[in-house]
PyMOL Python script that loads the backbone (N, CA, C, O; Angstrom):
from pymol import cmd

cmd.read_pdbstr("""\
ATOM      1  N   MET A   1      21.683 103.667 -21.099  1.00  0.00           N
ATOM      2  CA  MET A   1      21.918 104.164 -19.764  1.00  0.00           C
ATOM      3  C   MET A   1      20.575 104.562 -19.141  1.00  0.00           C
ATOM      4  O   MET A   1      19.796 105.303 -19.740  1.00  0.00           O
ATOM      5  N   LYS A   2      20.324 104.068 -17.957  1.00  0.00           N
ATOM      6  CA  LYS A   2      19.077 104.368 -17.276  1.00  0.00           C
ATOM      7  C   LYS A   2      19.147 105.747 -16.622  1.00  0.00           C
ATOM      8  O   LYS A   2      20.192 106.170 -16.127  1.00  0.00           O
ATOM      9  N   ARG A   3      18.034 106.416 -16.635  1.00  0.00           N
ATOM     10  CA  ARG A   3      17.946 107.678 -15.902  1.00  0.00           C
ATOM     11  C   ARG A   3      17.535 107.376 -14.479  1.00  0.00           C
ATOM     12  O   ARG A   3      16.714 106.494 -14.228  1.00  0.00           O
ATOM     13  N   GLN A   4      18.110 108.112 -13.554  1.00  0.00           N
ATOM     14  CA  GLN A   4      17.694 107.956 -12.166  1.00  0.00           C
ATOM     15  C   GLN A   4      16.557 108.915 -11.878  1.00  0.00           C
ATOM     16  O   GLN A   4      16.584 110.078 -12.282  1.00  0.00           O
ATOM     17  N   LYS A   5      15.577 108.417 -11.185  1.00  0.00           N
ATOM     18  CA  LYS A   5      14.499 109.286 -10.753  1.00  0.00           C
ATOM     19  C   LYS A   5      14.992 110.110  -9.577  1.00  0.00           C
ATOM     20  O   LYS A   5      15.857 109.681  -8.813  1.00  0.00           O
ATOM     21  N   ARG A   6      14.424 111.299  -9.447  1.00  0.00           N
ATOM     22  CA  ARG A   6      14.749 112.084  -8.267  1.00  0.00           C
ATOM     23  C   ARG A   6      14.223 111.356  -7.039  1.00  0.00           C
ATOM     24  O   ARG A   6      13.230 110.631  -7.106  1.00  0.00           O
ATOM     25  N   ASP A   7      14.887 111.555  -5.945  1.00  0.00           N
ATOM     26  CA  ASP A   7      14.419 110.873  -4.741  1.00  0.00           C
ATOM     27  C   ASP A   7      13.073 111.457  -4.311  1.00  0.00           C
ATOM     28  O   ASP A   7      12.739 112.590  -4.658  1.00  0.00           O
ATOM     29  N   LYS A   8      12.320 110.685  -3.564  1.00  0.00           N
ATOM     30  CA  LYS A   8      10.964 111.064  -3.191  1.00  0.00           C
ATOM     31  C   LYS A   8      10.936 112.322  -2.334  1.00  0.00           C
ATOM     32  O   LYS A   8      10.018 113.132  -2.464  1.00  0.00           O
ATOM     33  N   LEU A   9      11.924 112.501  -1.461  1.00  0.00           N
ATOM     34  CA  LEU A   9      11.931 113.679  -0.605  1.00  0.00           C
ATOM     35  C   LEU A   9      12.245 114.939  -1.399  1.00  0.00           C
ATOM     36  O   LEU A   9      11.690 116.004  -1.129  1.00  0.00           O
ATOM     37  N   GLY A  10      13.127 114.817  -2.372  1.00  0.00           N
ATOM     38  CA  GLY A  10      13.425 115.959  -3.235  1.00  0.00           C
ATOM     39  C   GLY A  10      12.214 116.348  -4.060  1.00  0.00           C
ATOM     40  O   GLY A  10      11.956 117.530  -4.287  1.00  0.00           O
ATOM     41  N   ARG A  11      11.480 115.353  -4.504  1.00  0.00           N
ATOM     42  CA  ARG A  11      10.258 115.607  -5.261  1.00  0.00           C
ATOM     43  C   ARG A  11       9.201 116.258  -4.375  1.00  0.00           C
ATOM     44  O   ARG A  11       8.468 117.138  -4.826  1.00  0.00           O
ATOM     45  N   ALA A  12       9.121 115.831  -3.124  1.00  0.00           N
ATOM     46  CA  ALA A  12       8.156 116.427  -2.197  1.00  0.00           C
ATOM     47  C   ALA A  12       8.481 117.898  -1.972  1.00  0.00           C
ATOM     48  O   ALA A  12       7.580 118.736  -1.927  1.00  0.00           O
ATOM     49  N   HIS A  13       9.770 118.213  -1.829  1.00  0.00           N
ATOM     50  CA  HIS A  13      10.186 119.604  -1.626  1.00  0.00           C
ATOM     51  C   HIS A  13       9.825 120.446  -2.850  1.00  0.00           C
ATOM     52  O   HIS A  13       9.296 121.549  -2.716  1.00  0.00           O
ATOM     53  N   ALA A  14      10.112 119.923  -4.036  1.00  0.00           N
ATOM     54  CA  ALA A  14       9.798 120.648  -5.270  1.00  0.00           C
ATOM     55  C   ALA A  14       8.292 120.837  -5.432  1.00  0.00           C
ATOM     56  O   ALA A  14       7.850 121.902  -5.862  1.00  0.00           O
ATOM     57  N   ASN A  15       7.509 119.832  -5.096  1.00  0.00           N
ATOM     58  CA  ASN A  15       6.057 119.951  -5.179  1.00  0.00           C
ATOM     59  C   ASN A  15       5.529 120.985  -4.185  1.00  0.00           C
ATOM     60  O   ASN A  15       4.606 121.737  -4.498  1.00  0.00           O
ATOM     61  N   GLY A  16       6.108 121.019  -3.005  1.00  0.00           N
ATOM     62  CA  GLY A  16       5.721 122.020  -2.009  1.00  0.00           C
ATOM     63  C   GLY A  16       6.055 123.423  -2.471  1.00  0.00           C
ATOM     64  O   GLY A  16       5.287 124.359  -2.251  1.00  0.00           O
ATOM     65  N   TYR A  17       7.208 123.567  -3.113  1.00  0.00           N
ATOM     66  CA  TYR A  17       7.612 124.874  -3.622  1.00  0.00           C
ATOM     67  C   TYR A  17       6.623 125.350  -4.688  1.00  0.00           C
ATOM     68  O   TYR A  17       6.202 126.507  -4.681  1.00  0.00           O
ATOM     69  N   GLN A  18       6.259 124.457  -5.593  1.00  0.00           N
ATOM     70  CA  GLN A  18       5.302 124.814  -6.637  1.00  0.00           C
ATOM     71  C   GLN A  18       3.934 125.140  -6.049  1.00  0.00           C
ATOM     72  O   GLN A  18       3.242 126.034  -6.537  1.00  0.00           O
ATOM     73  N   ALA A  19       3.547 124.424  -5.013  1.00  0.00           N
ATOM     74  CA  ALA A  19       2.267 124.695  -4.366  1.00  0.00           C
ATOM     75  C   ALA A  19       2.284 126.063  -3.692  1.00  0.00           C
ATOM     76  O   ALA A  19       1.298 126.798  -3.742  1.00  0.00           O
ATOM     77  N   GLY A  20       3.403 126.399  -3.066  1.00  0.00           N
ATOM     78  CA  GLY A  20       3.526 127.710  -2.437  1.00  0.00           C
ATOM     79  C   GLY A  20       3.471 128.837  -3.442  1.00  0.00           C
ATOM     80  O   GLY A  20       2.851 129.871  -3.188  1.00  0.00           O
ATOM     81  N   LEU A  21       4.115 128.648  -4.585  1.00  0.00           N
ATOM     82  CA  LEU A  21       4.064 129.664  -5.640  1.00  0.00           C
ATOM     83  C   LEU A  21       2.651 129.788  -6.197  1.00  0.00           C
ATOM     84  O   LEU A  21       2.226 130.868  -6.610  1.00  0.00           O
ATOM     85  N   GLY A  22       1.939 128.685  -6.204  1.00  0.00           N
ATOM     86  CA  GLY A  22       0.576 128.674  -6.728  1.00  0.00           C
ATOM     87  C   GLY A  22      -0.454 129.213  -5.753  1.00  0.00           C
ATOM     88  O   GLY A  22      -1.631 129.322  -6.098  1.00  0.00           O
ATOM     89  N   GLY A  23      -0.035 129.551  -4.549  1.00  0.00           N
ATOM     90  CA  GLY A  23      -0.951 130.142  -3.576  1.00  0.00           C
ATOM     91  C   GLY A  23      -1.719 129.153  -2.729  1.00  0.00           C
ATOM     92  O   GLY A  23      -2.684 129.531  -2.065  1.00  0.00           O
ATOM     93  N   LYS A  24      -1.313 127.892  -2.737  1.00  0.00           N
ATOM     94  CA  LYS A  24      -2.004 126.911  -1.901  1.00  0.00           C
ATOM     95  C   LYS A  24      -1.620 127.108  -0.433  1.00  0.00           C
ATOM     96  O   LYS A  24      -0.566 127.661  -0.121  1.00  0.00           O
ATOM     97  N   THR A  25      -2.482 126.652   0.444  1.00  0.00           N
ATOM     98  CA  THR A  25      -2.197 126.751   1.872  1.00  0.00           C
ATOM     99  C   THR A  25      -1.434 125.513   2.328  1.00  0.00           C
ATOM    100  O   THR A  25      -1.433 124.483   1.654  1.00  0.00           O
ATOM    101  N   LYS A  26      -0.791 125.629   3.475  1.00  0.00           N
ATOM    102  CA  LYS A  26      -0.009 124.490   3.966  1.00  0.00           C
ATOM    103  C   LYS A  26      -0.884 123.324   4.396  1.00  0.00           C
ATOM    104  O   LYS A  26      -0.402 122.196   4.496  1.00  0.00           O
ATOM    105  N   GLU A  27      -2.160 123.579   4.650  1.00  0.00           N
ATOM    106  CA  GLU A  27      -3.079 122.499   5.004  1.00  0.00           C
ATOM    107  C   GLU A  27      -3.392 121.602   3.807  1.00  0.00           C
ATOM    108  O   GLU A  27      -3.963 120.525   3.981  1.00  0.00           O
ATOM    109  N   GLN A  28      -3.035 122.022   2.610  1.00  0.00           N
ATOM    110  CA  GLN A  28      -3.304 121.229   1.414  1.00  0.00           C
ATOM    111  C   GLN A  28      -2.168 120.265   1.080  1.00  0.00           C
ATOM    112  O   GLN A  28      -2.098 119.754  -0.038  1.00  0.00           O
ATOM    113  N   CYS A  29      -1.293 120.019   2.025  1.00  0.00           N
ATOM    114  CA  CYS A  29      -0.183 119.093   1.814  1.00  0.00           C
ATOM    115  C   CYS A  29      -0.728 117.691   1.550  1.00  0.00           C
ATOM    116  O   CYS A  29      -1.510 117.178   2.351  1.00  0.00           O
ATOM    117  N   PRO A  30      -0.329 117.059   0.441  1.00  0.00           N
ATOM    118  CA  PRO A  30      -0.875 115.751   0.090  1.00  0.00           C
ATOM    119  C   PRO A  30      -0.163 114.572   0.760  1.00  0.00           C
ATOM    120  O   PRO A  30      -0.615 113.435   0.626  1.00  0.00           O
ATOM    121  N   TYR A  31       0.927 114.814   1.470  1.00  0.00           N
ATOM    122  CA  TYR A  31       1.730 113.724   2.021  1.00  0.00           C
ATOM    123  C   TYR A  31       1.308 113.370   3.433  1.00  0.00           C
ATOM    124  O   TYR A  31       0.885 114.228   4.208  1.00  0.00           O
ATOM    125  N   GLN A  32       1.434 112.071   3.759  1.00  0.00           N
ATOM    126  CA  GLN A  32       1.071 111.585   5.084  1.00  0.00           C
ATOM    127  C   GLN A  32       2.297 111.230   5.913  1.00  0.00           C
ATOM    128  O   GLN A  32       2.274 111.372   7.135  1.00  0.00           O
ATOM    129  N   SER A  33       3.372 110.769   5.266  1.00  0.00           N
ATOM    130  CA  SER A  33       4.553 110.383   6.037  1.00  0.00           C
ATOM    131  C   SER A  33       5.245 111.635   6.562  1.00  0.00           C
ATOM    132  O   SER A  33       5.233 112.683   5.916  1.00  0.00           O
ATOM    133  N   VAL A  34       5.840 111.514   7.725  1.00  0.00           N
ATOM    134  CA  VAL A  34       6.427 112.660   8.408  1.00  0.00           C
ATOM    135  C   VAL A  34       7.567 113.275   7.593  1.00  0.00           C
ATOM    136  O   VAL A  34       7.642 114.497   7.463  1.00  0.00           O
ATOM    137  N   ASN A  35       8.440 112.452   7.051  1.00  0.00           N
ATOM    138  CA  ASN A  35       9.586 112.981   6.302  1.00  0.00           C
ATOM    139  C   ASN A  35       9.156 113.707   5.041  1.00  0.00           C
ATOM    140  O   ASN A  35       9.635 114.809   4.772  1.00  0.00           O
ATOM    141  N   ALA A  36       8.274 113.120   4.274  1.00  0.00           N
ATOM    142  CA  ALA A  36       7.815 113.748   3.045  1.00  0.00           C
ATOM    143  C   ALA A  36       7.018 115.013   3.351  1.00  0.00           C
ATOM    144  O   ALA A  36       7.134 116.013   2.644  1.00  0.00           O
ATOM    145  N   LYS A  37       6.218 114.962   4.396  1.00  0.00           N
ATOM    146  CA  LYS A  37       5.422 116.134   4.766  1.00  0.00           C
ATOM    147  C   LYS A  37       6.321 117.288   5.194  1.00  0.00           C
ATOM    148  O   LYS A  37       6.055 118.439   4.847  1.00  0.00           O
ATOM    149  N   SER A  38       7.370 116.999   5.935  1.00  0.00           N
ATOM    150  CA  SER A  38       8.272 118.066   6.361  1.00  0.00           C
ATOM    151  C   SER A  38       9.029 118.652   5.173  1.00  0.00           C
ATOM    152  O   SER A  38       9.290 119.855   5.142  1.00  0.00           O
ATOM    153  N   GLN A  39       9.383 117.825   4.205  1.00  0.00           N
ATOM    154  CA  GLN A  39      10.040 118.332   2.997  1.00  0.00           C
ATOM    155  C   GLN A  39       9.083 119.199   2.184  1.00  0.00           C
ATOM    156  O   GLN A  39       9.474 120.255   1.685  1.00  0.00           O
ATOM    157  N   TRP A  40       7.840 118.762   2.050  1.00  0.00           N
ATOM    158  CA  TRP A  40       6.847 119.539   1.315  1.00  0.00           C
ATOM    159  C   TRP A  40       6.647 120.898   1.981  1.00  0.00           C
ATOM    160  O   TRP A  40       6.619 121.931   1.312  1.00  0.00           O
ATOM    161  N   LEU A  41       6.509 120.884   3.306  1.00  0.00           N
ATOM    162  CA  LEU A  41       6.310 122.138   4.033  1.00  0.00           C
ATOM    163  C   LEU A  41       7.539 123.042   3.937  1.00  0.00           C
ATOM    164  O   LEU A  41       7.404 124.264   3.891  1.00  0.00           O
ATOM    165  N   GLY A  42       8.726 122.455   3.905  1.00  0.00           N
ATOM    166  CA  GLY A  42       9.939 123.252   3.726  1.00  0.00           C
ATOM    167  C   GLY A  42       9.958 123.939   2.375  1.00  0.00           C
ATOM    168  O   GLY A  42      10.320 125.111   2.281  1.00  0.00           O
ATOM    169  N   GLY A  43       9.576 123.230   1.335  1.00  0.00           N
ATOM    170  CA  GLY A  43       9.484 123.825   0.009  1.00  0.00           C
ATOM    171  C   GLY A  43       8.407 124.892  -0.047  1.00  0.00           C
ATOM    172  O   GLY A  43       8.586 125.933  -0.680  1.00  0.00           O
ATOM    173  N   TRP A  44       7.292 124.633   0.614  1.00  0.00           N
ATOM    174  CA  TRP A  44       6.199 125.594   0.662  1.00  0.00           C
ATOM    175  C   TRP A  44       6.651 126.881   1.347  1.00  0.00           C
ATOM    176  O   TRP A  44       6.371 127.981   0.870  1.00  0.00           O
ATOM    177  N   ARG A  45       7.359 126.729   2.483  1.00  0.00           N
ATOM    178  CA  ARG A  45       7.859 127.919   3.199  1.00  0.00           C
ATOM    179  C   ARG A  45       8.864 128.696   2.369  1.00  0.00           C
ATOM    180  O   ARG A  45       8.852 129.927   2.374  1.00  0.00           O
ATOM    181  N   ASP A  46       9.737 127.992   1.653  1.00  0.00           N
ATOM    182  CA  ASP A  46      10.705 128.664   0.774  1.00  0.00           C
ATOM    183  C   ASP A  46       9.989 129.487  -0.292  1.00  0.00           C
ATOM    184  O   ASP A  46      10.380 130.619  -0.580  1.00  0.00           O
ATOM    185  N   ALA A  47       8.941 128.915  -0.873  1.00  0.00           N
ATOM    186  CA  ALA A  47       8.203 129.614  -1.922  1.00  0.00           C
ATOM    187  C   ALA A  47       7.482 130.835  -1.369  1.00  0.00           C
ATOM    188  O   ALA A  47       7.457 131.888  -2.007  1.00  0.00           O
ATOM    189  N   ILE A  48       6.899 130.697  -0.188  1.00  0.00           N
ATOM    190  CA  ILE A  48       6.194 131.829   0.420  1.00  0.00           C
ATOM    191  C   ILE A  48       7.168 132.959   0.721  1.00  0.00           C
ATOM    192  O   ILE A  48       6.857 134.126   0.483  1.00  0.00           O
ATOM    193  N   SER A  49       8.335 132.625   1.239  1.00  0.00           N
ATOM    194  CA  SER A  49       9.317 133.685   1.533  1.00  0.00           C
ATOM    195  C   SER A  49       9.837 134.313   0.241  1.00  0.00           C
ATOM    196  O   SER A  49      10.076 135.520   0.202  1.00  0.00           O
ATOM    197  N   ASP A  50      10.018 133.521  -0.812  1.00  0.00           N
ATOM    198  CA  ASP A  50      10.441 134.067  -2.100  1.00  0.00           C
ATOM    199  C   ASP A  50       9.373 134.999  -2.671  1.00  0.00           C
ATOM    200  O   ASP A  50       9.692 136.051  -3.224  1.00  0.00           O
ATOM    201  N   ARG A  51       8.124 134.614  -2.537  1.00  0.00           N
ATOM    202  CA  ARG A  51       7.039 135.490  -3.007  1.00  0.00           C
ATOM    203  C   ARG A  51       7.005 136.779  -2.222  1.00  0.00           C
ATOM    204  O   ARG A  51       6.790 137.848  -2.795  1.00  0.00           O
ATOM    205  N   ASN A  52       7.218 136.697  -0.899  1.00  0.00           N
ATOM    206  CA  ASN A  52       7.195 137.897  -0.065  1.00  0.00           C
ATOM    207  C   ASN A  52       8.370 138.817  -0.362  1.00  0.00           C
ATOM    208  O   ASN A  52       8.268 140.031  -0.183  1.00  0.00           O
ATOM    209  N   LEU A  53       9.471 138.258  -0.809  1.00  0.00           N
ATOM    210  CA  LEU A  53      10.633 139.067  -1.173  1.00  0.00           C
ATOM    211  C   LEU A  53      10.464 139.704  -2.557  1.00  0.00           C
ATOM    212  O   LEU A  53      11.251 140.568  -2.945  1.00  0.00           O
ATOM    213  N   GLY A  54       9.455 139.283  -3.285  1.00  0.00           N
ATOM    214  CA  GLY A  54       9.172 139.845  -4.590  1.00  0.00           C
ATOM    215  C   GLY A  54       9.878 139.137  -5.727  1.00  0.00           C
ATOM    216  O   GLY A  54       9.971 139.684  -6.826  1.00  0.00           O
ATOM    217  N   LEU A  55      10.378 137.931  -5.492  1.00  0.00           N
ATOM    218  CA  LEU A  55      11.053 137.197  -6.532  1.00  0.00           C
ATOM    219  C   LEU A  55      10.072 136.639  -7.565  1.00  0.00           C
ATOM    220  O   LEU A  55      10.429 136.442  -8.727  1.00  0.00           O
ATOM    221  N   PHE A  56       8.836 136.387  -7.134  1.00  0.00           N
ATOM    222  CA  PHE A  56       7.793 135.868  -8.010  1.00  0.00           C
ATOM    223  C   PHE A  56       6.524 136.670  -7.784  1.00  0.00           C
ATOM    224  O   PHE A  56       6.318 137.246  -6.715  1.00  0.00           O
ATOM    225  N   LYS A  57       5.688 136.699  -8.792  1.00  0.00           N
ATOM    226  CA  LYS A  57       4.410 137.422  -8.639  1.00  0.00           C
ATOM    227  C   LYS A  57       3.292 136.449  -8.458  1.00  0.00           C
ATOM    228  O   LYS A  57       2.139 136.855  -8.313  1.00  0.00           O
TER     229      LYS A  57
END
""", "prot")
cmd.dss("prot")
cmd.show_as("cartoon", "prot")
cmd.util.cbc("prot")
cmd.orient("prot")
């Protein structure tokens, strides 16, 4: 049985979330396409808000 890879947009969101937790700025987004970039930034914003709420250090 083959494993399915996560879709590219889901991966972009997860990468953005990890970047936000790691303290990277939104200008460090590695994506060029509009859809992937918006997903990355959405994940980044989620991580920043989670950090501000004290969920992560």
